[in-house]
VOMARLO-636070 format. One line per field, with one value per residue (C-alpha): residue number from 1; x, z, y. Coordinates in steps of 0.05 Angstrom, whole numbers, plus 5000, padded with zeros to 4 digits. Each point is the difference from the previous one (the first is absolute). Example, Ala and Ser with C-alpha at 12.3 -4.5 7.8 and 13.67 -1.06 7.14 Angstrom:
# residues 2
resi 1, 2 .
u 5246, 5027 .
w 5156, 4987 .
v 4910, 5069 .
//
This chain:
# residues 413
resi 1, 2, 3, 4, 5, 6, 7, 8, 9, 10, 11, 12, 13, 14, 15, 16, 17, 18, 19, 20, 21, 22, 23, 24, 25, 26, 27, 28, 29, 30, 31, 32, 33, 34, 35, 36, 37, 38, 39, 40, 41, 42, 43, 44, 45, 46, 47, 48, 49, 50, 51, 52, 53, 54, 55, 56, 57, 58, 59, 60, 61, 62, 63, 64, 65, 66, 67, 68, 69, 70, 71, 72, 73, 74, 75, 76, 77, 78, 79, 80, 81, 82, 83, 84, 85, 86, 87, 88, 89, 90, 91, 92, 93, 94, 95, 96, 97, 98, 99, 100, 101, 102, 103, 104, 105, 106, 107, 108, 109, 110, 111, 112, 113, 114, 115, 116, 117, 118, 119, 120, 121, 122, 123, 124, 125, 126, 127, 128, 129, 130, 131, 132, 133, 134, 135, 136, 137, 138, 139, 140, 141, 142, 143, 144, 145, 146, 147, 148, 149, 150, 151, 152, 153, 154, 155, 156, 157, 158, 159, 160, 161, 162, 163, 164, 165, 166, 167, 168, 169, 170, 171, 172, 173, 174, 175, 176, 177, 178, 179, 180, 181, 182, 183, 184, 185, 186, 187, 188, 189, 190, 191, 192, 193, 194, 195, 196, 197, 198, 199, 200, 201, 202, 203, 204, 205, 206, 207, 208, 209, 210, 211, 212, 213, 214, 215, 216, 217, 218, 219, 220, 221, 222, 223, 224, 225, 226, 227, 228, 229, 230, 231, 232, 233, 234, 235, 236, 237, 238, 239, 240, 241, 242, 243, 244, 245, 246, 247, 248, 249, 250, 251, 252, 253, 254, 255, 256, 257, 258, 259, 260, 261, 262, 263, 264, 265, 266, 267, 268, 269, 270, 271, 272, 273, 274, 275, 276, 277, 278, 279, 280, 281, 282, 283, 284, 285, 286, 287, 288, 289, 290, 291, 292, 293, 294, 295, 296, 297, 298, 299, 300, 301, 302, 303, 304, 305, 306, 307, 308, 309, 310, 311, 312, 313, 314, 315, 316, 317, 318, 319, 320, 321, 322, 323, 324, 325, 326, 327, 328, 329, 330, 331, 332, 333, 334, 335, 336, 337, 338, 339, 340, 341, 342, 343, 344, 345, 346, 347, 348, 349, 350, 351, 352, 353, 354, 355, 356, 357, 358, 359, 360, 361, 362, 363, 364, 365, 366, 367, 368, 369, 370, 371, 372, 373, 374, 375, 376, 377, 378, 379, 380, 381, 382, 383, 384, 385, 386, 387, 388, 389, 390, 391, 392, 393, 394, 395, 396, 397, 398, 399, 400, 401, 402, 403, 404, 405, 406, 407, 408, 409, 410, 411, 412, 413 .
u 8945, 5053, 5024, 5007, 5037, 5050, 5008, 5016, 5050, 5032, 5007, 5030, 5052, 5018, 5010, 5043, 5043, 5013, 5017, 5049, 5040, 5000, 5064, 4979, 4930, 5028, 5047, 4943, 4952, 5050, 4985, 4926, 5010, 5042, 4951, 4938, 5036, 5019, 4930, 4961, 5050, 4992, 4924, 4999, 5044, 4958, 4934, 5027, 5027, 4935, 4958, 5045, 4998, 4926, 4987, 5040, 4962, 4934, 5016, 4995, 4930, 4960, 4963, 5039, 5036, 5050, 5003, 5072, 5053, 5045, 4981, 5021, 5033, 5030, 4984, 4993, 5038, 4977, 5060, 5018, 5013, 4927, 4981, 5037, 4956, 4936, 4962, 4991, 4934, 4968, 4947, 4956, 5001, 4981, 4939, 4984, 5000, 4964, 4942, 4993, 5019, 4940, 5035, 5040, 4982, 5051, 5054, 5057, 5055, 5063, 5072, 5059, 5059, 5053, 5047, 4963, 5016, 4940, 5009, 4966, 5040, 5069, 4978, 5006, 5007, 5002, 4931, 4968, 4945, 4942, 4947, 4935, 4927, 4940, 4990, 5070, 4974, 4958, 5061, 5050, 5001, 5000, 4993, 4984, 5020, 4986, 4957, 4964, 5007, 4994, 4932, 4980, 5002, 5072, 5021, 4960, 5027, 5071, 5001, 5066, 4982, 5039, 4994, 5068, 5036, 5017, 5075, 4983, 4954, 5053, 5056, 4962, 4952, 5040, 4943, 4948, 4933, 5016, 4928, 4982, 5072, 5042, 5068, 5042, 5003, 5038, 4993, 4924, 4958, 4962, 4949, 5001, 4930, 5021, 5056, 5009, 5010, 5073, 5018, 5071, 5060, 4990, 5045, 4966, 4957, 4959, 4976, 5045, 5002, 4935, 5035, 5041, 4947, 4959, 4936, 4974, 4947, 5023, 4987, 5044, 5055, 4994, 5007, 5065, 5034, 4969, 5023, 4954, 4994, 5012, 5008, 4949, 4975, 4928, 4973, 4933, 4961, 4954, 4938, 5005, 4957, 5048, 5041, 5073, 4980, 4993, 4941, 5034, 5065, 4964, 4961, 5062, 5038, 4944, 4989, 5074, 5016, 4943, 5025, 5070, 4978, 5032, 4983, 4979, 5068, 5039, 5024, 4977, 5044, 4982, 5006, 4944, 5035, 4971, 5023, 4979, 5056, 5050, 4966, 5003, 5074, 5013, 4960, 5043, 5063, 4975, 4981, 5073, 5025, 4952, 5026, 5071, 4982, 4972, 5062, 5049, 4962, 4982, 5073, 5011, 4936, 5019, 5067, 4965, 4950, 5056, 5033, 4936, 4990, 5072, 4991, 4935, 5033, 5054, 4946, 4965, 5065, 5016, 4932, 4989, 5003, 4949, 4954, 5003, 4982, 4942, 4972, 5008, 4959, 4943, 5018, 4965, 5037, 4967, 5025, 5073, 4988, 4970, 5056, 5053, 4956, 4983, 5074, 5016, 4942, 5017, 5073, 4980, 4949, 5051, 5047, 4943, 4981, 5073, 5001, 4935, 5028, 5061, 4954, 4959, 5064, 5020, 4934, 5024, 5058, 4991, 5008, 4991, 4928, 4982, 4958, 5009, 4940, 4998, 4929, 4958, 4997, 5076, 5004, 4949, 5038, 5066, 4968, 4964, 5064, 5037, 4947, 5001, 5076, 4996, 4949, 5039, 5066, 4973, 4950, 5050, 5039, 4934, 4973, 5065, 4993, 4927, 5012, 5055, 4992, 4998, 5042, 5056, 4996, 5007, 5064, 5031, 5059 .
w 5560, 4972, 5070, 5017, 4936, 5016, 5071, 4972, 4951, 5059, 5037, 4937, 4993, 5073, 4993, 4938, 5036, 5058, 4955, 4958, 5062, 5038, 5041, 5022, 5016, 5043, 5039, 5011, 5030, 5049, 5053, 4996, 5000, 5064, 5033, 4985, 5020, 5067, 5015, 4977, 5031, 5068, 4993, 4980, 5058, 5049, 4974, 5004, 5070, 5023, 4970, 5031, 5069, 4999, 4981, 5060, 5045, 4976, 5040, 5065, 4982, 4981, 5053, 5053, 5063, 5041, 5076, 5021, 5051, 4950, 4951, 4927, 5002, 5057, 5002, 5047, 5065, 5031, 5034, 4966, 5066, 5020, 4944, 5036, 5061, 4962, 5012, 4941, 4967, 5025, 4979, 5058, 4973, 4932, 5033, 5038, 4937, 4959, 5050, 5004, 4935, 4962, 4942, 4975, 4944, 5024, 5052, 4998, 5047, 4966, 5014, 4959, 5007, 4946, 4972, 5029, 4963, 4971, 4975, 4959, 4993, 4975, 4977, 5044, 4997, 5047, 5004, 5031, 5049, 5013, 5051, 4989, 5020, 4955, 4968, 4971, 4929, 5012, 5023, 4948, 4931, 5003, 4928, 5005, 4937, 5025, 5058, 5047, 5058, 5074, 5032, 5065, 5035, 4978, 5029, 5065, 5017, 4974, 4951, 4967, 4930, 4954, 4939, 4966, 4950, 4929, 5016, 5059, 4956, 4945, 5049, 5045, 4951, 4935, 4952, 5035, 5024, 5073, 5023, 5052, 5009, 5063, 5016, 5063, 5036, 5066, 5006, 4990, 4940, 4965, 4945, 4939, 4986, 4950, 4956, 4986, 4929, 4985, 5012, 4973, 5021, 5028, 5023, 5067, 5032, 5054, 5047, 4966, 4932, 4994, 4953, 5058, 5053, 5039, 5028, 5061, 5054, 5054, 5055, 4966, 4992, 5073, 5026, 4962, 5006, 5053, 5070, 5056, 4974, 4925, 4958, 4943, 4945, 5001, 4932, 4995, 4936, 4999, 4958, 4933, 5024, 5057, 4966, 5021, 5051, 5051, 5036, 5003, 5026, 5052, 5025, 5002, 5039, 5051, 5012, 5004, 5047, 5045, 4997, 5019, 5054, 4971, 5033, 4955, 5012, 4978, 4928, 4961, 5014, 4933, 4926, 4949, 4933, 4931, 4933, 4968, 5038, 4966, 4932, 5010, 5018, 4938, 4957, 5027, 4982, 4930, 4991, 5015, 4950, 4947, 5009, 4996, 4934, 4972, 5021, 4972, 4935, 4995, 4992, 4945, 4964, 5007, 4966, 4947, 4988, 4989, 4953, 4959, 4998, 4976, 4945, 4979, 4993, 4957, 4958, 4989, 4978, 4953, 4967, 4996, 4924, 4998, 5047, 4954, 4940, 5037, 5022, 4931, 4972, 5049, 5063, 5061, 5063, 5039, 4949, 5012, 5075, 5003, 4958, 5051, 5061, 4978, 4989, 5072, 5030, 4958, 5020, 5074, 4994, 4970, 5058, 5049, 4968, 5004, 5074, 5012, 4961, 5046, 5061, 4969, 4990, 5072, 5024, 4977, 5049, 5064, 5060, 5057, 5020, 4965, 4937, 4956, 4957, 4949, 5004, 4946, 5043, 5002, 4925, 4988, 5048, 4963, 4932, 5028, 5030, 4935, 4959, 5046, 4996, 4924, 4996, 5048, 4964, 4930, 5008, 4995, 4940, 4966, 5011, 4973, 4938, 4990, 5004, 4947, 4941, 4938, 4957, 5051, 5014, 4926, 4994, 5061, 4988 .
v 8102, 5047, 5014, 4926, 4987, 5056, 4974, 4931, 5031, 5037, 4934, 4967, 5055, 4993, 4925, 5008, 5052, 4953, 4942, 5041, 5020, 4934, 5010, 5070, 4974, 4944, 5046, 5050, 4950, 4970, 5052, 4988, 4925, 5003, 5048, 4959, 4936, 5031, 5025, 4939, 4952, 5034, 5002, 4926, 4981, 5041, 4972, 4929, 5010, 5031, 4945, 4947, 5032, 5014, 4928, 4979, 5049, 4970, 4938, 5040, 5024, 5061, 5042, 4963, 5023, 4959, 5004, 4986, 5018, 5035, 5056, 4992, 5068, 5041, 5074, 5059, 5006, 4935, 4968, 4935, 4963, 5007, 4953, 4944, 5010, 4988, 4935, 4953, 4987, 4936, 4950, 5023, 5071, 4972, 4966, 5064, 5042, 4946, 4999, 5076, 5034, 5026, 5036, 4940, 4951, 4949, 4991, 4950, 4977, 4974, 4983, 4976, 4953, 5001, 4947, 4940, 4935, 4964, 4928, 4946, 4937, 5019, 5068, 5061, 5076, 5060, 5032, 5061, 4976, 5047, 4987, 5037, 5004, 4989, 5068, 5005, 4994, 5063, 5038, 4977, 4969, 4923, 4976, 4926, 4963, 4929, 4977, 5047, 5050, 4982, 4986, 5033, 4933, 4986, 5067, 4992, 4930, 5017, 4942, 4982, 5024, 5047, 5044, 4997, 5044, 4978, 4990, 4956, 4959, 4992, 4982, 4951, 4968, 5003, 5016, 4957, 5027, 5016, 5010, 4947, 4978, 5011, 5030, 5007, 5067, 5002, 4925, 5002, 4977, 5056, 4987, 5045, 5030, 5053, 5027, 5074, 5026, 5016, 5072, 4999, 5041, 5070, 5056, 5002, 4947, 5033, 4945, 4950, 4968, 4959, 4951, 4972, 5009, 4950, 5029, 4961, 5013, 5048, 4949, 4948, 5052, 5021, 4929, 4991, 5068, 5045, 5012, 5025, 5071, 5000, 5063, 4998, 5046, 5022, 5020, 5036, 5016, 5061, 5015, 5035, 5059, 5015, 5054, 4995, 4946, 5056, 4968, 4932, 5029, 5041, 4940, 4956, 5053, 5009, 4926, 4982, 5058, 4976, 4929, 5020, 5048, 5063, 5067, 5059, 5033, 4939, 4987, 4940, 4939, 4967, 5018, 5002, 4990, 5010, 4972, 5066, 5035, 4954, 5012, 5075, 4998, 4958, 5049, 5057, 4963, 4986, 5073, 5019, 4948, 5026, 5071, 4975, 4965, 5065, 5039, 4949, 4990, 5074, 5021, 4949, 5020, 5074, 4986, 4958, 5056, 5051, 4950, 4993, 5076, 5009, 4948, 5033, 5068, 4966, 4967, 5067, 5032, 4942, 5001, 5075, 4998, 4943, 5038, 5061, 4956, 4968, 5067, 5030, 4942, 5016, 4961, 5031, 5019, 4944, 4949, 5021, 5005, 4930, 4973, 5019, 4990, 4929, 4987, 5021, 4960, 4939, 5004, 5005, 4944, 4953, 5016, 4988, 4934, 4978, 5017, 4961, 4941, 4999, 4999, 4944, 4959, 5016, 4971, 4930, 5003, 4959, 5046, 4950, 4997, 5066, 4991, 5062, 5017, 5057, 5026, 5034, 5063, 5005, 4988, 5056, 5045, 4988, 5015, 5061, 5029, 4987, 5035, 5061, 5004, 4995, 5057, 5045, 4986, 5010, 5057, 5058, 4972, 4983, 5071, 5030, 4957, 5016, 5076, 5002, 5046, 4954, 5048, 5005, 4925, 4981, 5042, 4966, 4953 .
//
């Protein structure tokens, strides 16, 4: 109990010392404030970017591979011009894989057409049209807010039905319930069977922004837009127990090489792309940004730490006489040590809180489609770093104060 009371007294002395030298206190904590602001601002920006991008990537599916003509990244010594000689993926290849794949949960053929005008009466807008087969909702996220998803029959007979995005609904139907109503697409009437939940703006929209998208059966899309040999995307979802989708990728490669008549000595003339590769590349970029944040903020915090240490040495010198009186009256060494250590930590924490407050105010700024959010983890990190800097900056001045001889300290002027 006595120990706790003395600790509390040490804290009270530290607080009074900071209040009595307000200008010096403010100047001392500026370095820590700037340092914590730089670190937490970078972390907040990186976390917000990563959350935004990963949300966008969720729309192209989890445990999914895409069979396409072009790879998502070019690497190695493979000559770029050979990619042009590759055949495109076709609907017949989709049917071939669909009938034979044993390690796939779902397989989908899809294609896109951008900036196609859709109309209803006098209302119109440019929309992204996507034709797809039945299992698309197993491959990608299709959050239906109103209405329903396609039936197998609607896909098989290529019926003119559509699932529209929220922006399409707002622009064409002006707040009315669009389900069951029709709109014009490429001169044909399409009936709305569903409306997707609004996604909002995003930095990247892999596969297109669903808010401006019209999902229609692949057959209906092909009749309007496809030539004899269209280039389509084939998306295939693997099972959860297929670690790294190695079995699925191996089976796809074997079947497609057989289908295309490739000899063992020939390279693949198709690409098997994975969303995870994009996610890993993004994680690598964010790791670099995080390190940059630590370096930038670290220099500011280092300067702030030296500033606090300097102020603490000044405080010890100014209060040498008071330290001597306290020790002569029976104050223990730890009481004096805690008094100055608490002052350094409190000074650093105030600076850290000021830096976090600046980041919090920054989060209210509108940065395009990026929604900045200051998380509890980043707040805890800022306070933790501030506390460590306070301890490191104040430990040597506090020890020097605690080890003073009371007789010599009382005589000091």
